[in-house]
C-alpha positions as CSV (number, residue, x, y, z in Angstrom):
1,M,12.7,15.2,-27.7
2,L,13.7,14.3,-31.3
3,R,12.0,15.9,-34.2
4,D,12.6,16.0,-38.0
5,K,12.6,12.4,-39.3
6,Y,11.4,10.9,-36.0
7,E,8.3,11.7,-34.1
8,F,8.6,11.6,-30.4
9,D,6.5,8.9,-28.8
10,P,5.9,9.3,-25.1
11,T,4.5,5.8,-24.7
12,F,7.5,4.1,-26.4
13,W,5.2,1.7,-28.2
14,A,7.6,1.7,-31.2
15,H,9.9,-0.7,-29.4
16,P,9.4,-4.1,-31.1
17,D,9.6,-6.1,-27.9
18,V,8.2,-4.2,-25.0
19,K,5.7,-1.4,-24.2
20,Y,6.8,0.8,-21.3
21,G,3.7,2.9,-20.8
22,A,3.9,6.7,-20.5
23,S,7.5,7.7,-20.0
24,I,10.3,9.9,-21.1
25,A,13.9,8.5,-21.4
26,T,16.8,10.7,-20.3
27,G,19.0,8.8,-22.7
28,G,16.7,9.2,-25.7
29,A,19.6,10.1,-27.9
30,N,23.3,9.2,-28.0
31,I,25.1,11.2,-25.3
32,R,28.8,10.8,-24.3
33,A,29.7,10.0,-20.7
34,I,31.6,13.3,-20.5
35,D,28.3,15.1,-21.4
36,M,26.4,13.3,-18.7
37,A,29.1,14.2,-16.1
38,Y,29.0,17.8,-17.2
39,M,25.3,17.9,-16.9
40,D,25.6,16.5,-13.4
41,A,28.1,19.3,-12.5
42,T,25.5,21.8,-13.7
43,I,22.8,20.2,-11.5
44,A,25.2,20.4,-8.5
45,N,25.6,24.1,-9.3
46,M,21.8,24.6,-9.4
47,G,21.7,25.2,-13.2
48,K,24.9,27.2,-13.5
49,M,27.2,25.8,-16.2
50,V,30.9,26.6,-15.5
51,G,33.5,26.1,-18.2
52,T,35.3,27.5,-21.3
53,P,33.7,28.5,-24.6
54,H,33.9,25.6,-27.1
55,L,35.5,25.7,-30.5
56,A,33.1,23.4,-32.3
57,R,31.3,24.4,-35.5
58,Y,27.5,24.4,-35.7
59,T,25.6,22.2,-38.2
60,N,21.9,22.6,-38.8
61,I,19.8,19.5,-38.0
62,E,18.4,19.3,-41.5
63,D,21.9,18.9,-42.8
64,L,22.6,15.8,-40.7
65,K,22.5,12.4,-42.3
66,S,21.4,9.0,-40.8
67,T,23.5,5.9,-40.5
68,A,20.2,3.9,-40.3
69,L,18.3,5.4,-43.3
70,D,20.7,7.0,-45.7
71,T,22.8,5.2,-48.4
72,G,25.8,5.9,-50.7
73,A,27.5,9.2,-50.2
74,D,25.0,10.4,-47.6
75,Y,25.7,7.3,-45.6
76,D,29.5,8.1,-45.7
77,L,28.7,11.6,-44.6
78,A,26.6,10.2,-41.8
79,L,29.6,8.2,-40.5
80,E,31.8,11.2,-40.7
81,Q,29.3,13.4,-38.8
82,K,28.9,10.7,-36.2
83,L,32.6,10.7,-35.6
84,E,32.8,14.5,-35.5
85,F,30.0,14.5,-32.9
86,Q,31.8,12.0,-30.8
87,R,34.9,14.1,-30.9
88,G,32.9,17.2,-30.0
89,N,33.9,19.0,-33.2
90,I,30.3,19.7,-34.5
91,R,27.2,20.7,-32.6
92,I,23.5,21.6,-33.3
93,P,22.5,25.2,-32.9
94,G,20.9,25.9,-29.5
95,T,23.1,23.3,-27.6
96,R,25.5,24.3,-24.9
97,E,28.0,27.1,-25.3
98,L,30.6,25.8,-22.9
99,D,32.9,22.8,-22.5
100,P,34.4,21.4,-19.3
101,I,37.9,22.7,-18.5
102,V,40.4,19.9,-18.7
103,V,43.7,21.8,-18.7
104,L,44.4,24.3,-15.9
105,E,48.1,25.0,-16.5
106,V,50.9,24.0,-18.9
107,R,54.6,24.1,-17.8
108,D,57.8,23.5,-19.8
109,K,60.5,21.0,-18.7
110,D,62.1,23.7,-16.5
111,G,58.9,24.5,-14.7
112,G,58.1,27.7,-16.5
113,V,54.4,28.5,-17.0
114,L,53.4,28.3,-20.6
115,Y,49.7,28.6,-20.2
116,T,47.3,29.3,-17.4
117,Q,43.5,28.8,-17.7
118,P,41.7,32.1,-17.4
119,K,38.8,32.5,-15.0
120,P,36.0,30.1,-16.0
121,T,32.9,31.4,-17.8
122,E,29.7,31.0,-15.8
123,I,26.2,30.8,-17.5
124,Q,22.9,30.2,-15.7
125,V,21.5,27.8,-18.3
126,V,18.4,26.5,-16.3
127,D,16.4,28.3,-13.6
128,A,17.8,27.3,-10.3
129,G,14.3,26.5,-8.9
130,S,13.7,23.9,-11.7
131,V,17.1,22.3,-11.0
132,W,16.2,22.1,-7.3
133,L,13.1,20.1,-8.1
134,L,15.2,17.7,-10.1
135,H,17.9,17.5,-7.4
136,S,15.2,16.8,-4.7
137,I,14.3,13.6,-6.5
138,M,17.9,12.5,-7.5
139,S,19.2,13.1,-4.0
140,D,16.3,11.4,-2.1
141,C,17.0,7.7,-1.5
142,T,13.4,7.2,-0.4
143,A,12.3,8.2,-3.8
144,R,14.2,5.2,-5.2
145,F,12.5,2.6,-3.1
146,I,11.0,0.6,-5.9
147,I,14.3,-0.7,-7.2
148,W,17.3,0.6,-5.3
149,G,16.5,2.2,-2.0
150,C,19.0,3.7,0.5
151,G,22.5,2.3,0.9
152,G,24.6,1.4,3.9
153,S,28.0,0.9,2.2
154,N,29.8,1.3,-1.1
155,N,29.4,-2.4,-1.9
156,D,25.6,-2.7,-1.6
157,L,23.0,-1.8,-4.3
158,G,21.6,1.2,-2.5
159,L,22.5,4.4,-4.3
160,D,24.0,6.3,-1.5
161,F,27.9,6.3,-1.3
162,Y,30.2,6.7,1.7
163,S,33.6,8.2,2.4
164,D,35.4,6.7,5.4
165,G,32.1,5.5,6.8
166,V,30.3,8.9,6.3
167,R,27.4,9.2,3.9
168,I,28.1,11.9,1.3
169,P,25.0,13.9,0.1
170,S,24.6,13.3,-3.6
171,G,22.3,13.0,-6.5
172,I,22.3,9.8,-8.6
173,K,20.7,8.3,-11.7
174,T,21.2,4.8,-13.2
175,G,20.3,3.5,-16.6
176,T,20.3,0.4,-18.8
177,Q,20.0,0.5,-22.6
178,Q,18.3,-2.5,-24.0
179,G,19.2,-4.2,-27.2
180,P,17.5,-3.2,-30.5
181,L,15.8,-6.6,-30.9
182,S,14.8,-7.7,-27.4
183,A,14.1,-6.0,-24.1
184,S,15.9,-8.8,-22.3
185,D,19.2,-7.9,-24.1
186,T,21.6,-5.4,-22.6
187,L,23.6,-3.0,-24.8
188,E,25.1,-1.0,-22.0
189,T,24.6,0.2,-18.4
190,W,25.6,3.5,-16.8
191,M,25.4,5.4,-13.6
192,T,25.8,9.2,-13.3
193,G,25.7,11.5,-10.3
194,Y,27.2,14.3,-8.3
195,S,28.2,15.7,-4.9
196,R,29.3,19.2,-3.9
197,H,32.8,18.3,-5.1
198,A,32.6,15.9,-8.0
199,A,30.4,14.8,-11.0
200,T,31.1,11.4,-12.3
201,A,29.6,9.2,-15.1
202,V,30.4,5.4,-15.3
203,W,29.6,3.6,-18.6
204,V,29.9,-0.2,-19.0
205,G,29.5,-1.7,-22.5
206,N,31.3,-2.8,-25.6
207,A,33.0,-0.2,-27.8
208,T,31.8,-2.3,-30.8
209,N,28.2,-1.9,-29.7
210,E,27.9,-5.6,-29.3
211,L,25.5,-6.9,-26.6
212,V,26.8,-7.4,-23.1
213,N,26.5,-11.1,-22.6
214,D,28.3,-11.5,-19.2
215,R,25.3,-11.4,-16.8
216,Q,27.3,-9.7,-14.0
217,F,27.6,-6.7,-16.3
218,A,24.3,-7.0,-18.0
219,A,22.5,-5.2,-15.2
220,A,23.4,-2.0,-13.5
221,N,24.6,-3.8,-10.4
222,T,28.3,-3.7,-11.3
223,T,28.1,-0.1,-12.6
224,V,26.5,1.0,-9.3
225,R,29.4,-0.5,-7.3
226,L,32.0,1.0,-9.6
227,W,30.5,4.4,-9.2
228,K,30.0,4.3,-5.5
229,N,33.6,3.0,-4.8
230,W,35.1,5.5,-7.1
231,M,33.2,8.4,-5.5
232,G,34.0,7.2,-2.0
233,T,37.7,6.8,-2.8
234,Y,37.9,10.3,-4.4
235,H,36.2,12.0,-1.5
236,S,38.6,10.2,0.9
237,L,41.5,11.6,-1.1
238,L,40.0,15.1,-0.8
239,V,40.0,14.7,3.0
240,K,43.7,13.7,2.9
241,K,44.4,16.8,0.9
242,G,42.9,19.0,3.5
243,V,39.4,19.6,2.1
244,G,37.2,19.9,5.2
245,D,33.7,20.0,3.9
246,V,33.4,16.8,1.7
247,G,30.2,15.9,3.5
248,K,28.5,19.2,2.9
249,G,24.9,19.1,1.6
250,F,23.0,21.4,-0.7
251,E,20.7,23.2,1.6
252,D,22.7,26.4,1.3
253,L,22.1,26.4,-2.4
254,R,18.3,26.1,-2.2
255,P,16.9,28.9,-4.4
256,A,14.4,31.4,-3.1
257,N,11.7,30.5,-5.6
258,V,11.0,26.9,-4.2
259,A,8.9,25.7,-1.4
260,Q,7.2,22.4,-0.2
261,R,3.5,22.4,-0.8
262,G,0.6,19.9,-0.9
263,F,-1.3,19.2,-4.1
264,Q,-3.7,16.6,-5.4
265,S,-2.2,13.8,-7.3
266,P,-3.8,10.7,-9.0
267,A,-0.8,8.4,-8.2
268,T,2.3,8.4,-6.1
269,D,4.2,5.4,-7.3
270,R,4.8,3.1,-10.3
271,I,2.2,0.5,-9.2
272,L,-1.3,1.8,-8.9
273,A,-2.8,0.0,-5.9
274,Q,-6.5,-0.9,-5.6
275,P,-8.7,0.8,-4.7
276,F,-7.5,3.8,-6.7
277,Q,-7.6,7.1,-4.9
278,Y,-7.5,9.0,-8.1
279,C,-7.5,12.7,-7.2
280,D,-8.6,12.3,-3.6
281,Q,-5.1,12.1,-2.1
282,T,-2.7,14.9,-1.3
283,V,1.0,14.6,-1.6
284,T,3.7,17.1,-0.4
285,S,6.5,18.0,-2.8
286,W,8.8,20.8,-3.8
287,V,7.3,23.3,-6.2
288,R,8.4,26.5,-7.8
289,T,6.7,29.5,-6.2
290,D,6.9,31.6,-9.3
291,V,5.1,29.1,-11.5
292,T,1.4,28.4,-11.7
293,Y,0.8,24.6,-11.9
294,E,-2.3,23.3,-13.7
295,S,-4.1,20.7,-11.7
296,Q,-3.7,17.1,-12.8
297,C,-7.3,16.6,-11.8
298,E,-10.7,18.0,-13.0
299,E,-14.2,17.9,-11.6
300,K,-17.3,17.0,-13.6
301,E,-20.9,16.8,-12.6
302,I,-22.1,13.4,-13.6
303,D,-25.5,11.7,-14.2
304,T,-25.1,8.7,-11.9
305,R,-27.5,6.7,-13.9
306,N,-25.2,6.4,-16.9
307,G,-21.9,8.1,-16.1
308,F,-22.4,10.9,-18.7
309,L,-22.2,14.6,-18.0
310,A,-25.2,15.8,-16.2
311,S,-27.7,17.7,-18.4
312,D,-31.2,19.2,-18.3
313,D,-32.4,15.6,-18.4
314,T,-30.7,14.8,-15.1
315,P,-32.8,15.1,-11.9
316,S,-31.0,16.5,-8.9
317,Q,-31.0,13.2,-7.1
318,F,-28.9,11.7,-9.8
319,R,-26.3,14.5,-10.0
320,E,-22.9,13.9,-8.4
321,T,-19.6,15.8,-8.8
322,K,-16.7,13.4,-9.4
323,K,-13.0,13.9,-9.9
324,F,-11.1,12.6,-12.9
325,V,-7.5,12.4,-13.9
326,K,-6.7,14.8,-16.8
327,L,-5.3,12.9,-19.8
328,P,-2.7,14.4,-22.1
329,A,-4.0,15.8,-25.3
330,F,-1.0,14.4,-27.2
331,K,-2.0,11.0,-28.7
332,A,-5.2,11.0,-26.6
333,D,-6.3,7.7,-28.0
334,L,-3.3,5.9,-26.5
335,A,-3.7,7.8,-23.2
336,Q,-7.3,6.6,-23.0
337,E,-6.3,3.1,-23.8
338,L,-3.6,3.1,-21.1
339,A,-6.1,4.6,-18.5
340,K,-8.7,1.9,-19.3
341,S,-6.1,-0.9,-19.0
342,F,-5.6,0.3,-15.3
343,G,-9.3,0.7,-14.8
344,I,-9.0,4.4,-14.3
345,P,-12.3,6.2,-15.0
346,I,-12.1,8.7,-17.8
347,A,-14.1,12.0,-17.7
348,P,-17.0,11.7,-20.1
349,T,-17.5,14.2,-22.9
350,E,-21.1,13.3,-23.9
351,K,-24.1,14.8,-22.1
352,S,-26.7,12.5,-20.6
353,T,-30.0,11.9,-22.4
354,G,-31.6,10.5,-19.2
355,Q,-31.2,6.8,-20.3
356,V,-30.2,4.4,-17.6
357,A,-27.0,2.5,-18.5
358,L,-27.2,-0.2,-15.8
359,A,-30.2,-1.5,-13.9
360,I,-31.2,-4.5,-11.9
361,S,-35.0,-4.7,-12.4
362,N,-36.4,-7.5,-10.3
363,L,-34.3,-7.1,-7.1
364,T,-34.5,-4.2,-4.6
365,N,-32.9,-3.5,-1.3
366,G,-34.3,-5.8,1.4
367,R,-35.9,-8.4,-0.8
368,T,-35.7,-11.9,0.5
369,I,-35.3,-14.9,-1.9
370,T,-35.9,-18.5,-0.9
371,S,-35.1,-20.4,-4.1
372,T,-33.0,-20.1,-7.2
373,T,-33.7,-16.7,-8.8
374,Q,-33.0,-15.2,-12.1
375,V,-31.6,-11.6,-12.0
376,V,-33.2,-9.4,-14.6
377,G,-31.9,-6.1,-15.7
378,S,-30.3,-3.9,-18.4
379,V,-26.8,-3.1,-19.6
380,Q,-26.8,-0.3,-22.1
381,P,-23.7,1.9,-21.9
382,P,-22.7,3.3,-25.3
383,Q,-19.1,2.0,-25.3
384,L,-19.6,-1.4,-23.7
385,K,-16.6,-3.7,-23.6
386,N,-18.0,-6.3,-21.1
387,W,-20.2,-6.5,-18.1
388,K,-20.3,-8.7,-15.0
389,L,-22.9,-9.7,-12.4
390,E,-21.5,-10.8,-9.0
391,I,-22.7,-11.8,-5.6
392,G,-20.9,-11.5,-2.3
393,E,-21.7,-12.3,1.3
394,S,-22.6,-9.4,3.6
395,A,-23.2,-5.7,2.9
396,K,-19.5,-5.1,2.3
397,P,-18.2,-8.4,0.7
398,E,-14.5,-9.2,0.8
399,E,-14.9,-11.8,-1.9
400,W,-17.2,-11.9,-5.0
401,K,-18.5,-14.8,-7.1
402,T,-19.4,-14.1,-10.8
403,I,-22.9,-15.4,-11.6
404,G,-23.3,-13.8,-15.0
405,S,-21.3,-11.9,-17.7
406,G,-21.3,-10.8,-21.3
407,T,-20.0,-8.5,-23.9
408,A,-23.3,-7.5,-25.6
409,P,-25.9,-5.0,-24.4
410,V,-28.9,-6.4,-22.5
411,N,-32.4,-4.7,-22.4
412,N,-34.5,-5.9,-19.5
413,G,-33.2,-9.5,-19.9
414,V,-31.7,-12.2,-17.7
415,L,-28.3,-11.2,-16.5
416,G,-27.5,-14.2,-14.3
417,V,-28.9,-16.7,-11.8
418,I,-28.6,-16.8,-8.0
419,D,-28.5,-20.4,-6.9
420,V,-29.4,-20.5,-3.2
421,R,-28.1,-24.1,-2.9
422,D,-24.6,-22.6,-3.0
423,L,-25.4,-20.0,-0.3
424,K,-26.0,-20.0,3.4
425,D,-28.8,-17.9,5.0
426,G,-27.9,-14.3,5.4
427,V,-27.4,-10.9,3.8
428,Y,-25.8,-10.7,0.3
429,T,-24.9,-7.9,-2.1
430,V,-25.6,-8.4,-5.8
431,R,-23.4,-6.1,-8.0
432,L,-23.6,-5.3,-11.7
433,T,-20.5,-3.6,-13.2
434,T,-19.4,-2.7,-16.7
435,D,-16.0,-2.0,-18.4
436,D,-16.7,1.2,-20.3
437,G,-14.1,3.5,-19.0
438,K,-16.5,5.2,-16.6
439,G,-16.5,2.8,-13.7
440,L,-20.3,2.3,-13.7
441,S,-21.7,0.0,-11.0
442,T,-25.0,-0.7,-9.3
443,S,-25.8,-3.0,-6.5
444,V,-28.6,-4.2,-4.2
445,L,-28.8,-5.8,-0.8
446,I,-30.9,-9.0,-0.5
447,N,-31.6,-11.7,2.1
448,V,-31.3,-15.4,1.4
449,R,-33.6,-17.7,3.4
450,R,-33.6,-21.1,1.9
451,G,-37.0,-22.7,2.3
452,A,-38.5,-19.6,4.0
453,Q,-41.5,-17.6,3.0
454,T,-40.8,-14.4,1.2
455,P,-41.9,-11.4,3.4
456,G,-44.7,-9.3,2.1
457,P,-44.1,-5.8,0.7
458,G,-42.9,-3.3,3.2
459,T,-41.3,-5.8,5.5
460,P,-37.6,-6.0,4.3
461,T,-35.2,-7.6,6.7
462,V,-32.3,-5.5,5.4
463,P,-32.8,-1.7,5.8
464,G,-32.9,0.0,2.5
465,T,-30.8,2.9,3.5
466,P,-27.6,4.1,1.8
467,T,-24.4,2.4,2.9
468,E,-21.4,4.2,4.3
469,P,-18.9,5.7,1.8
470,G,-16.9,3.0,0.1
471,G,-19.6,0.4,0.5
472,P,-22.1,-0.7,-2.2
473,T,-24.2,1.9,-3.9
474,P,-27.8,1.2,-3.2
475,T,-30.3,1.1,-6.0
476,P,-31.3,3.3,-7.7
477,F,-27.6,4.2,-8.6
478,T,-28.8,3.7,-12.2
479,G,-32.4,4.5,-11.6
480,A,-33.3,0.8,-11.2
481,P,-37.1,0.6,-10.4
482,S,-38.6,-0.5,-7.1
483,E,-40.7,-3.6,-6.9
484,G,-44.0,-3.1,-8.6
485,T,-42.6,-0.3,-10.9
486,P,-42.3,-1.1,-14.6
487,S,-38.7,-1.6,-15.6
488,P,-37.1,0.8,-18.1
């Protein structure tokens, strides 16, 4: 995360051409390929960095200049600092203390040993349990099903690689850096990963920082094939040199402080499928056993008439405990807007006053209509965006037809019209919903009998009993009155 002159934005809305949604970029700052490969080696060693102490000098972050913002002498200094960073000559305090070892031994022309690299320094820089969680994702080809998936050779676009036909256990990550002006432009692509014997980073781009215009290199496809073939060839060479465990996995490195456990999760993939399960699903994943995890979900007792927190004004029959996804406190307004765009109910903060937010006043469960009928009701949530009145055939419709909609509140007014000429005789569900971030909805079951006489009170042809879970919620979900009862 970058501080000082730039505020970190987890939604990446600052990009002029595209909005990514909530995300964190692993390449959020300029990092050399050698740094990425060294990071991969540290992951392969379960958080243990192996190398030699570096000789770089430290520079405080407040002393760094910007090639984008500074001018004059400060701009010249920014260019010099950029070059020194690229060469590894300066670093920010708190960054790594070791460098990769690149020279093991130096001999003179006669074969005499002039220098031998001493025993490497080892530092546990990250808890092994945390690294195992990261490794479990990077090494699982089924976790990459949305784009890449599992591979069968070194020439396909699955991220597994092979040596002499044998799949080598590995962890892999790809990346594409978009151009500064358009999300459709490509500045560079890269692929980085590791096995038990090697860590490799492949970077494809222009040294001048010009856009990559050749389409075969503008996506990560070519980078993937380069990485896989290189790693496959290298491991084949290891076999020829007598290394006998090139296909060894990582199970023997599993730390003692990890285990697979089930937990509630609001979503399991990038595309949130309908109907949302919110926090009613349980997924199994690796967790650290020495860490207490805060639930991503929370329970609230709701007044079902209006979606607010239940209060002293909420009778017991209108109290219901519901689960909600916890939203991040950082930039809460953006988090709420993102949740609303996906139709995810947000936990209310206001307490109920007893007011009904949604009501269908002139229809009740079991009523039969024989002619075109106005639907009368109320729409009065405090944060109304829009509302919609729909009708669908059967008690659990598969298709809905909109018969009324609006953006303004309605107080005991006409919401829409049921035109029986468009319907065949039978059972129908009339549903009233609103977009207010709470997922409010109310519905009633009615009978349509074109040209028939309306049954008298007490003789409904549709039983007025609650439906099964997942079906329509019978009135009074919002406290809608029964026939003969004054409307709110």
